[in-house]
C-alpha positions as CSV (number, residue, x, y, z in Angstrom):
1,M,126.3,28.3,161.8
2,K,126.8,29.9,165.2
3,L,128.7,32.7,163.6
4,R,125.8,33.4,161.2
5,S,123.3,33.2,164.0
6,A,125.4,35.7,166.0
7,L,125.3,38.2,163.1
8,R,121.5,37.8,162.6
9,G,119.8,41.1,163.5
10,Q,122.9,43.1,162.5
11,F,122.4,45.2,159.4
12,I,124.5,46.8,156.7
13,L,123.7,49.2,153.9
14,E,124.6,47.8,150.5
15,L,125.1,49.9,147.4
16,N,125.7,48.8,143.8
17,E,129.4,49.4,143.2
18,L,128.6,50.5,139.6
19,D,126.7,53.4,141.1
20,L,129.2,54.6,143.6
21,E,130.7,57.3,141.4
22,E,127.3,58.7,140.4
23,I,126.1,58.6,144.0
24,Q,129.2,60.6,145.1
25,R,128.5,63.2,142.4
26,T,124.9,63.4,143.6
27,F,126.0,64.2,147.1
28,D,128.6,66.7,145.9
29,D,126.0,68.5,143.8
30,D,123.4,68.6,146.7
31,E,125.9,69.8,149.3
32,D,125.2,73.5,148.6
33,D,121.5,73.1,147.9
34,D,120.6,71.1,151.0
35,T,119.1,73.9,153.0
36,E,115.9,72.3,154.3
37,E,116.5,69.8,157.0
38,T,113.9,67.2,157.0
39,G,115.5,64.4,159.0
40,H,114.6,61.8,156.5
41,D,116.9,58.9,155.7
42,S,118.6,59.8,152.4
43,S,119.7,56.3,151.7
44,A,116.3,55.4,150.5
45,A,116.6,57.9,147.7
46,L,120.0,56.5,146.6
47,G,118.8,52.9,146.2
48,A,120.6,51.7,149.3
49,T,119.4,48.4,150.6
50,K,119.5,47.3,154.3
51,K,120.5,43.6,154.7
52,E,121.2,41.4,157.6
53,L,124.9,40.9,158.2
54,S,124.4,37.2,158.4
55,G,123.5,37.2,154.8
56,A,127.0,38.3,153.9
57,I,128.5,35.1,155.4
58,R,128.7,32.1,153.1
59,A,129.0,28.7,154.8
60,A,130.1,25.7,152.7
61,T,132.1,22.6,152.8
62,I,135.5,22.4,151.2
63,D,134.1,20.2,148.4
64,N,131.7,23.1,147.4
65,F,134.0,26.0,148.2
66,Q,137.6,26.4,147.0
67,G,138.3,29.9,148.2
68,E,137.1,31.7,145.1
69,E,139.9,34.2,145.6
70,T,138.2,35.8,148.5
71,T,140.2,37.9,150.9
72,G,140.0,35.3,153.7
73,C,137.8,32.5,154.9
74,F,136.8,30.6,158.1
75,L,137.3,26.9,157.9
76,W,135.7,24.3,160.1
77,A,137.6,21.1,160.8
78,S,137.5,19.2,157.5
79,P,139.9,18.5,154.5
80,V,141.8,21.7,154.0
81,R,142.5,23.2,150.6
82,S,141.8,26.9,149.8
83,H,142.5,29.3,147.1
84,T,142.1,32.4,149.3
85,K,144.4,35.3,148.8
86,H,145.5,36.4,152.3
87,G,144.9,33.6,154.7
88,L,142.9,30.8,156.3
89,I,141.2,30.9,159.7
90,L,140.3,27.6,161.4
91,V,137.4,27.7,163.8
92,G,137.0,24.7,166.1
93,H,137.6,23.0,169.5
94,G,141.4,22.6,169.4
95,E,141.7,20.5,172.6
96,L,139.0,18.1,171.3
97,L,140.8,17.7,168.0
98,R,144.1,17.2,169.7
99,A,142.7,14.5,171.9
100,K,140.8,12.6,169.1
101,S,143.1,12.9,166.1
102,P,146.8,12.3,165.9
103,L,146.8,14.2,162.6
104,W,145.2,17.2,164.1
105,Q,147.5,17.0,167.0
106,K,150.5,17.5,164.7
107,V,148.7,20.3,162.8
108,L,147.8,22.1,166.0
109,D,151.3,21.7,167.4
110,Q,152.7,23.2,164.2
111,L,150.2,26.1,164.3
112,Q,151.0,26.8,168.0
113,S,154.8,26.8,167.3
114,D,154.3,29.3,164.5
115,G,152.2,31.6,166.7
116,C,149.0,31.0,164.7
117,Y,147.0,29.4,167.5
118,G,144.8,31.4,169.9
119,K,141.7,31.4,172.1
120,G,139.6,33.6,169.8
121,L,139.4,35.8,166.7
122,P,141.4,39.0,167.0
123,L,139.3,42.1,166.2
124,H,141.1,45.1,164.8
125,C,139.4,48.6,164.3
126,Q,140.0,50.3,161.0
127,Q,139.5,53.7,162.6
128,H,141.6,53.1,165.7
129,P,144.5,50.6,164.8
130,D,145.6,50.5,168.4
131,Y,142.4,48.9,169.4
132,Q,142.5,45.1,169.5
133,R,140.2,42.6,171.3
134,I,139.7,38.9,171.2
135,A,136.3,37.5,170.2
136,A,136.2,34.1,172.0
137,N,132.6,33.3,171.1
138,P,129.8,34.6,168.8
139,S,128.3,36.9,171.4
140,S,131.6,38.7,171.7
141,F,131.0,40.5,168.4
142,A,128.0,42.4,169.8
143,L,130.0,43.3,173.0
144,L,133.3,44.2,171.5
145,A,132.3,45.7,168.1
146,P,128.5,46.5,168.1
147,D,128.7,48.8,165.1
148,G,131.6,47.1,163.3
149,G,134.3,49.2,164.7
150,C,135.2,49.4,168.4
151,L,133.8,50.7,171.7
152,R,135.1,54.2,171.4
153,P,132.6,57.0,170.4
154,C,132.5,57.9,166.7
155,G,132.9,61.6,167.4
156,R,132.3,62.7,163.8
157,R,129.9,65.6,163.2
158,L,126.8,64.8,161.3
159,P,126.5,66.9,158.2
160,R,122.8,67.3,158.2
161,C,122.4,68.8,161.7
162,G,125.8,69.5,163.3
163,H,125.4,67.1,166.2
164,A,128.1,64.5,167.1
165,C,127.4,61.1,165.8
166,P,125.6,59.1,168.5
167,K,127.0,55.7,167.5
168,L,130.1,53.9,168.6
169,C,132.9,53.6,166.2
170,H,131.6,52.2,162.9
171,V,133.1,51.4,159.5
172,D,129.8,51.7,157.5
173,Q,128.3,55.0,156.4
174,P,131.5,57.1,156.4
175,S,129.6,60.1,155.0
176,H,127.2,59.9,158.0
177,R,124.3,61.1,155.8
178,A,122.0,58.2,156.9
179,V,122.9,58.2,160.6
180,Y,119.9,58.7,162.8
181,C,120.5,61.6,165.2
182,T,118.9,61.2,168.7
183,Q,119.6,64.7,169.9
184,P,116.8,67.3,170.4
185,C,115.8,68.9,167.2
186,P,117.5,72.3,166.6
187,R,115.3,73.4,163.8
188,L,112.5,76.1,163.9
189,Q,109.0,75.3,162.5
190,E,108.3,76.8,159.1
191,G,106.0,79.8,159.2
192,C,105.8,80.3,162.9
193,G,109.3,80.1,164.3
194,H,108.4,77.8,167.2
195,V,111.2,75.4,168.2
196,C,110.6,71.8,167.1
197,P,110.2,69.6,170.3
198,G,111.0,66.4,168.5
199,V,114.1,64.3,167.9
200,C,116.6,65.6,165.4
201,G,116.5,62.5,163.2
202,D,112.7,62.7,162.8
203,A,110.8,65.0,160.4
204,C,109.5,68.0,162.3
205,G,105.9,67.5,161.3
206,R,103.2,69.9,162.2
207,C,103.6,72.4,165.0
208,E,101.7,71.4,168.1
209,V,102.4,74.5,170.3
210,L,99.3,75.8,172.0
211,V,98.5,79.3,170.8
212,G,95.3,80.0,172.8
213,S,91.8,80.8,171.4
214,I,91.2,81.6,167.7
215,A,88.2,82.9,165.9
216,L,86.6,80.5,163.4
217,P,84.9,81.6,160.1
218,C,81.6,80.6,161.6
219,G,82.0,83.2,164.4
220,H,82.6,80.7,167.2
221,T,85.8,80.7,169.3
222,Y,88.0,77.7,169.1
223,R,89.8,77.3,172.5
224,N,93.3,75.8,173.1
225,A,94.1,75.8,169.4
226,R,97.4,74.4,168.3
227,C,99.7,76.3,166.0
228,F,99.1,74.3,162.9
229,E,95.3,74.7,163.5
230,A,95.7,78.5,163.8
231,K,97.4,78.6,160.4
232,M,94.3,77.1,158.6
233,P,91.2,77.8,160.7
234,S,89.0,77.3,157.7
235,K,89.8,73.5,157.8
236,L,88.7,73.1,161.4
237,K,85.4,71.5,162.1
238,C,83.6,73.6,164.7
239,K,82.0,71.5,167.4
240,A,80.6,74.4,169.5
241,P,77.4,73.0,171.0
242,R,74.3,75.0,170.0
243,M,71.5,75.1,172.6
244,L,68.2,74.2,171.0
245,P,65.0,75.9,172.2
246,C,64.1,72.7,174.1
247,C,67.3,73.1,176.1
248,H,68.8,70.0,174.5
249,R,72.1,70.4,172.7
250,C,72.3,70.1,168.9
251,R,74.1,66.9,168.0
252,G,75.4,68.1,164.7
253,I,78.6,70.0,164.1
254,C,78.5,73.8,163.6
255,H,76.5,74.6,160.5
256,G,76.4,78.4,160.5
257,A,73.0,79.9,159.9
258,A,71.4,76.7,158.6
259,L,68.7,75.1,160.7
260,C,69.7,72.5,163.3
261,P,68.7,68.9,162.6
262,P,65.5,67.9,164.4
263,C,66.1,67.1,168.0
264,Q,65.3,63.4,168.8
265,G,65.2,63.9,172.6
266,I,62.0,63.4,174.5
267,C,60.2,66.7,174.9
268,D,59.9,67.9,178.5
269,V,59.2,71.6,177.9
270,F,55.7,71.5,179.3
271,S,56.1,68.6,181.8
272,C,54.0,69.2,184.9
273,E,52.0,67.4,187.6
274,H,49.2,66.8,185.0
275,G,51.4,65.0,182.5
276,S,54.1,65.4,179.8
277,C,54.4,65.5,176.1
278,N,56.4,62.3,175.6
279,H,57.2,62.9,172.0
280,P,60.3,64.0,170.1
281,C,61.3,67.5,170.7
282,S,61.2,68.3,167.0
283,D,57.4,67.9,167.0
284,P,55.2,70.9,168.0
285,C,53.6,70.7,171.4
286,A,51.0,72.6,173.5
287,A,51.0,73.9,177.0
288,C,48.9,72.3,179.7
289,T,45.4,73.7,179.8
290,E,44.4,72.2,183.2
291,R,43.8,74.6,186.1
292,C,47.0,75.8,187.9
293,S,47.5,74.2,191.3
294,W,49.6,77.0,192.8
295,S,47.7,78.2,195.9
296,C,48.1,79.0,199.6
297,K,46.0,80.5,202.3
298,H,48.2,83.7,202.4
299,S,48.1,84.8,198.7
300,G,45.2,82.9,197.2
301,E,45.4,80.8,193.9
302,C,46.5,81.3,190.3
303,S,43.5,81.8,188.0
304,L,45.2,80.8,184.8
305,P,45.9,77.4,183.1
306,C,48.8,75.3,184.3
307,G,50.8,76.0,181.2
308,A,50.4,79.8,181.3
309,P,52.6,82.1,183.4
310,C,51.1,82.5,186.8
311,N,49.3,85.7,187.9
312,R,48.9,85.3,191.7
313,R,50.9,87.2,194.3
314,L,54.1,85.8,195.8
315,C,54.2,84.3,199.2
316,D,57.6,84.6,201.0
317,L,56.6,82.8,204.2
318,R,58.0,79.4,205.3
319,C,55.8,76.4,204.7
320,T,53.8,75.4,207.9
321,K,53.4,71.7,206.9
322,A,55.4,68.9,208.6
323,L,57.8,66.5,206.9
324,T,57.5,62.8,207.4
325,C,60.1,63.1,210.2
326,G,57.7,65.4,212.1
327,H,59.8,68.6,211.7
328,Q,58.6,71.7,209.9
329,C,59.1,71.9,206.2
330,P,62.0,74.2,205.3
331,S,60.6,75.2,201.9
332,V,58.5,78.1,200.7
333,C,54.8,78.2,201.2
334,G,52.9,76.9,198.2
335,E,55.6,74.5,197.1
336,D,55.6,70.7,197.4
337,C,57.4,69.6,200.6
338,P,60.7,67.8,200.0
339,S,61.7,64.5,201.4
340,R,63.0,64.1,205.0
341,E,66.6,64.0,203.9
342,F,66.2,67.8,203.3
343,C,65.0,68.4,206.9
344,H,67.0,71.3,208.4
345,I,67.1,69.5,211.7
346,C,67.6,65.8,211.1
347,G,68.4,65.7,207.4
348,D,71.5,64.3,205.8
349,D,74.8,65.9,206.8
350,D,75.9,65.9,203.1
351,V,72.9,68.0,202.3
352,K,73.6,70.4,205.1
353,Q,77.2,71.0,203.8
354,R,75.9,72.2,200.4
355,V,76.1,75.9,199.7
356,A,72.5,77.2,199.7
357,D,73.2,80.9,199.7
358,V,75.5,81.9,196.9
359,I,75.3,85.6,197.9
360,L,76.7,85.1,201.5
361,F,78.3,81.7,200.7
362,Q,76.5,80.0,203.5
363,T,75.7,76.3,203.7
364,Y,72.3,74.8,204.2
365,G,73.2,74.1,207.8
366,E,74.2,77.7,208.5
367,I,71.0,79.4,207.2
368,D,67.7,79.9,209.0
369,P,64.8,78.6,206.8
370,S,62.3,80.7,208.9
371,E,64.0,83.9,207.6
372,D,65.0,82.7,204.2
373,P,63.1,79.5,203.1
374,V,64.7,77.1,200.7
375,L,63.7,75.4,197.5
376,V,64.9,72.0,196.2
377,L,65.6,72.0,192.4
378,P,64.1,68.9,190.8
379,C,66.9,68.7,188.2
380,C,69.8,67.9,190.6
381,S,68.3,68.0,194.1
382,M,70.4,71.1,195.0
383,V,69.1,73.3,197.9
384,Y,69.1,77.1,197.4
385,T,67.6,79.9,199.4
386,M,64.6,81.8,198.1
387,A,66.8,85.0,197.9
388,T,69.4,83.1,195.8
389,L,66.9,81.8,193.2
390,D,64.9,85.1,193.2
391,G,68.1,86.8,192.1
392,T,69.0,84.1,189.6
393,L,65.6,84.3,187.9
394,E,65.4,88.1,188.1
395,M,62.1,88.1,189.9
396,S,62.1,91.9,190.3
397,T,61.4,92.1,186.6
398,Y,58.1,90.1,186.9
399,Y,57.0,91.2,190.4
400,D,57.0,94.4,192.4
401,S,58.4,94.9,195.9
402,N,55.1,93.7,197.4
403,G,55.1,90.4,195.4
404,K,52.4,91.6,193.0
405,P,52.7,90.5,189.3
406,V,54.0,93.2,187.0
407,G,52.3,93.3,183.6
408,P,52.5,93.0,180.8
409,L,55.5,90.7,180.6
410,P,58.6,91.9,178.6
411,R,58.3,91.6,174.9
412,G,60.4,89.2,172.9
413,Y,61.6,85.7,173.8
414,I,62.7,84.8,177.3
415,D,65.6,82.4,177.7
416,T,64.9,79.3,179.8
417,P,66.4,79.9,183.3
418,Q,69.2,77.4,184.2
419,C,70.1,75.8,187.5
420,P,73.3,77.4,189.0
421,N,74.7,73.9,189.7
422,C,73.9,71.6,186.7
423,K,72.9,74.2,184.1
424,K,69.7,72.3,183.3
425,P,66.4,74.1,182.8
426,I,64.6,75.2,186.0
427,R,61.2,73.7,185.9
428,G,58.6,72.4,188.4
429,L,58.9,75.2,191.0
430,R,55.5,77.0,191.3
431,R,57.0,80.2,192.8
432,Y,58.9,80.8,189.5
433,G,56.0,79.7,187.2
434,R,55.6,83.3,185.8
435,V,59.1,83.1,184.4
436,T,59.7,79.4,183.6
437,K,56.3,78.9,182.0
438,R,56.7,82.0,179.7
439,A,60.1,80.7,178.8
440,A,58.6,77.3,178.0
441,I,56.0,78.9,175.7
442,D,58.7,80.8,173.9
443,A,60.7,77.7,173.5
444,A,57.7,75.9,172.0
445,E,57.1,78.8,169.7
446,K,60.7,78.7,168.5
447,N,60.4,75.0,167.9
448,F,57.1,75.6,166.1
449,I,58.7,78.1,163.7
450,T,61.6,75.7,163.0
451,H,59.3,72.8,162.4
452,S,57.0,74.8,160.1
453,L,59.9,76.1,158.0
454,R,61.2,72.6,157.6
455,Q,57.7,71.4,156.5
456,I,57.3,74.4,154.2
457,K,60.5,73.5,152.4
458,S,59.6,69.9,152.0
459,L,56.0,70.7,150.8
460,Q,57.3,73.3,148.3
461,E,59.8,70.9,146.8
462,R,57.2,68.2,146.4
463,A,54.7,70.7,145.0
464,N,57.2,71.9,142.4
465,A,57.8,68.4,141.2
466,V,54.1,67.9,140.8
467,I,53.5,71.2,139.1
468,E,56.3,70.6,136.7
469,T,54.7,67.4,135.4
470,G,51.1,68.6,135.8
471,D,50.1,65.3,137.3
472,L,49.0,65.3,141.0
473,T,49.0,61.5,141.1
474,R,52.8,61.7,141.1
475,D,52.6,62.4,144.8
476,K,49.3,61.0,146.2
477,T,49.9,62.1,149.8
478,L,50.7,65.7,149.0
479,R,47.2,67.0,149.5
480,H,46.8,65.1,152.8
481,D,50.1,66.4,154.1
482,L,49.3,69.9,153.1
483,R,45.9,69.8,155.0
484,M,47.7,68.5,158.1
485,F,50.1,71.4,157.8
486,G,47.3,73.9,157.5
487,A,45.6,72.5,160.6
488,A,48.9,72.6,162.6
489,V,49.8,76.2,161.8
490,A,46.2,77.5,162.4
491,R,46.9,77.6,166.2
492,P,50.5,78.0,167.2
493,P,51.5,77.1,170.8
494,C,51.4,80.7,172.0
495,Q,47.9,81.2,170.6
496,K,46.7,78.0,172.2
497,A,47.9,79.2,175.6
498,F,46.4,82.7,175.0
499,E,43.0,81.2,174.1
500,A,43.1,78.9,177.1
501,C,43.7,81.9,179.4
502,V,40.8,83.8,177.9
503,A,38.5,80.9,178.2
504,L,39.3,80.1,181.8
505,L,39.0,83.8,182.9
506,T,35.7,84.1,181.0
507,K,34.2,81.1,182.7
508,A,35.5,82.2,186.1
509,R,33.5,85.4,185.7
510,G,30.3,83.7,184.6
511,G,30.6,84.6,180.9
512,Q,30.3,82.6,177.8
513,G,32.6,84.6,175.6
514,G,31.9,86.8,172.6
515,G,32.5,89.9,174.6
516,D,29.9,89.4,177.4
517,V,32.8,89.6,180.0
518,T,35.4,92.4,179.9
519,I,39.0,91.0,180.1
520,D,42.1,93.2,179.8
521,L,43.9,91.2,177.1
522,S,47.0,93.4,177.4
523,M,47.5,92.1,180.9
524,L,47.6,88.5,179.9
525,P,51.1,87.0,180.3
526,V,50.8,85.3,176.9
527,P,50.5,87.3,173.6
528,N,48.1,86.3,170.9
529,S,50.7,85.6,168.3
530,K,49.8,84.4,164.8
531,F,52.2,83.5,162.0
532,P,51.7,84.0,158.3
533,Y,52.2,80.3,157.5
534,R,48.5,79.9,156.8
535,G,49.1,82.1,153.8
536,F,51.5,79.6,152.4
537,F,48.9,76.9,153.0
538,F,46.2,78.8,151.0
539,H,48.7,79.7,148.2
540,L,49.9,76.1,147.7
541,S,46.4,74.7,147.9
542,A,45.3,77.1,145.2
543,Q,48.1,75.9,142.9
544,L,47.3,72.3,143.4
545,S,43.6,72.7,142.9
546,Q,44.4,73.8,139.3
547,L,46.0,70.4,138.5
548,S,44.2,67.4,137.1
549,T,43.8,64.5,139.5
550,V,43.0,62.1,136.7
């Protein structure tokens, strides 16, 4: 049993002897056609079976085994009679048998005198006849003949790749077609010519070589593409993040010109000191109509609503207020004073080491706030000089050299300015309200358009189903939803801000509206934009009014 245990885990390939001739013919026919090297084990295709070597050893008593004309057999100490062809091998503890049995003492003496007694099983290599070792115990087989031969290298060249056989001398697989090669793969990848980086015995698989950036059918650029991806760019799923008007990123994969799915983030486009929207970004919102709080003793106050782009003159002076630590505020006049950690004298050392001037690359501790005051961005608490942020937001487009507002504002949509550090929207700084608030209105306008188009599509599909049947009771909420849509599109976000500006300026001049006060509407920072969605509302309402509600 120890012999069988020692051979457990050792494997042999076993073929049906009736198929050997046909298998040999198959190999001979495929010798010239085998041009594509795949590295797969060909034995699977030939019906070879892999079995444990211990399964080839039969153990039985003499009563159950009479040799059966095998080539040889091992015999444990027991009554001896065998019909084997070539010989008999006795395995046992000779000294113990000699001491305990007079009969075995005579047998062993006779075997020893005939030169048939030894300390182990002699191992002979079929490939190297001069190699002979003695296996004294079961573990000796794995040490002296791990692959069934000897300890010398096989040295044969593998027919599928040309490398030398990596195994020690072995008696199985003389054709070497199923030997696994462990050398680096010498093959080139199909279609690109890149060298396969894998192991010779493995299939090459797809080419993983980096080929740089490639253009996708959607128009986006796919960076760090691998070779197999560059071969079939149409199968790649573009994950290029699309920035939504609310400055949140679209969570869906690239969808070309189709509308982005509704943003489920909390709207913060018009967040200000008076409040916030606090609803999903996909829902339309309106700008704050409270009075703007930007004012100072040097440049006066803004006369427009909080949500409208500011119209007062810039003030470039340093704030004269004191922080809680008692030192002068380092910020710009008209802004909220920062906390004491941003004090230029006794503030945190970590804050002073931050780069505040990206033009001269000076830290906060190196600049002089009296010459160039600083502003603290609410999004990430980074400190930047007034000159740095003025350049980032292109203030020269919205104000002249004397700080006076330039009007009217540029036509078209304005992108929301982003923080140089965290790339989040710049909001909450009064000095840049003329830029950031106009960008917020434009973002709300874009969201309004997207939301309206989505509603129009839904209402049209529902109306078509009702019109097809001629029964309005099929969709009982259709009329109500259509009226809600008509009320929503009557005053878009931009028009709400425009009307709030006109109303506030009219009241400030003592008028009541209706033309009793002259206001230059062309100088207002918000256009009076109206969309033709009301036409869809009237058209669909007319169609539904012709249907019976019974």
